[in-house]
N, C-alpha and C positions, 0 to 999 in steps of 0.2 A: 556459445549461447550463454547469456547471463540469466540465471534463474533468480527470481526475486519472490520472496514470501510476502504476501500482501495482507495487510490487516484490515479490519472492518471499516474504519473511518475512511481509509484511503479509497475503498470501493464506493462508499457513500459519496464522497466529495466528486469523484468522477461521474457518478450518476446524477448528482444535483445539477451538473452542467451538461447533461446529455451527452457525455463522451466516454462512456464505459468501454465502448467498442474499440476505442483506440489501443486498448491493451492487446487486441488481436492483430493490430497493424504495425506495431513496433518491431521491426526486424531486429534479431539478435537478442530478443528478451522473451522469457517464458515467465508468466506470472502465475504463482501457486498460492492457494489458500490451504492452511491446515484444517483439519476437522473441527478444531476449536473455533475458528473464524466462521466457518460454515454454520455451526451450531448458534452463533450469535445472531443471526438472522432469523427472528422469530415471527415477525408480522407477515401476513400473507403477501403484501406488496414487496416487502424486502426479500422474502423467500423466492419470489417470481423473479427478482432482479438477479440473484445469484444463479437461479436455475437456467435463465437465459444466457448468462455469461459462460456457464459450464457447457451448456448445449452448443454454443456457437465456438466454443474453444477459445474464448478470450482469456480464460483462466483454467487452471486445473486443480484438482482436489489431491491432497497428499496427507499422509498421516505420520504421527510420531511413532517411531518403532524402536524397540530394543531398550534395555535397561538404562544405558547412558543417557539417551534422550529423555526418557521418563523422569530420571533423576534431575537432570538439567531443567526441565520445564518446572518440576515441583520447586526447585531452588529459586527460580525466577518468580514464581507466583508468591513464595514467601517473602520475596522482596517488594511486594505489592505492585507487581506488574500484572496486568489483566491477562486472563487465560489465553485469549487470542493472540495478544502481543507475545506473551511468553512462548507460545507454540511457534510463532514466527521466528523469533530470536533463537530458539532451540534448533530449528531446522537451519537457520543460517549458520550457527556456530558449528553444529556437527556436520553439515553437508557442504560447507564452503560457499553457501549462497549470499545473496544480498537480501535487504529488508526494505519494505516501503512502508512508511508510517508518517502520520501527521500528529504526533503525540505533541500536545501544546504544554503539558505539565513538564516535560523534558526528562522524566524519571526513566522511561523507557529509552529515549535517545542516549542519555548518559550511560546507561547500561550497555546498550548496543555499541557505542563508541569504545567503550572499554574491552569489549570482548571481541568485536569484529573490525573495528576502526571506522572512522567516519566515511572513508571512501566506499563502503558497502552499504551505506544508509542513503535512501532517497525519499522524496516526499511527492505528494500531488503536484505541487508546482514544478518540481523537477521533471516529472513525466509529461506534463503539458508543454514544458519548454523544448524537451526532446522531439515532441510531436509537432510543434510549430517549426522547429529548425529542419525537421524532415518534410515539411509540406503537408502534413496530415491534419493540422488544424490552422486556419487562417489566423494570424496575429490579431486581427480585428475582433474576431470571436473570442479568442483567448483572453483578451483585455477585459471582457465582461465577467470572466469567471471569479476574480477576486471579490467583487460586490456581491456575487451570489453566495460564495462561501462565507463572506462576513455575515450576510443576513441569516445564515444558518450556523452561526456561532463558531466559525473557523477563520480566524484573522491571520492574514499574511503580511509580511513586513515590506511589501512593495505595492505600488499603485497599478502597474500594468506590466505585461509581459514584454511590451515594446522596449521598455527601459532596460530589460535584461538581455536584449538581443545583441548588443554591442560588440 
């Protein structure tokens, strides 16, 4: 089972395309949000989104524990990494998990690559591509996602998932 700490942007991106439920369908994966990510959902609609995902078991909630994890989170926040992302990376570093993030500024990604390696970092497009390959999302539907994301200020560097299936 690959445990993946998920940040706020990732959850929003899947929600924007109406596919948050795919997290509960990807065999071999367990998506976890730390309390810090849970706290970032402050608007009633976004709180409801997370509550549904937790209730349905698509994601689980976990907490940073112990002095080592607390110190690492503090160190990451001092590096100007957001609280939610810092908590995700803390869990990945200390527990051997992966992270899923759509950090466009690349600060978080650079830090994650140096601490856990690029093979343990995934993105919304990676998750969607896995779902397409497993037959959970039709490629024609997935091909509409980049335009939705771009309209919501998340730019991807490809035009369609079809071109990535090769």
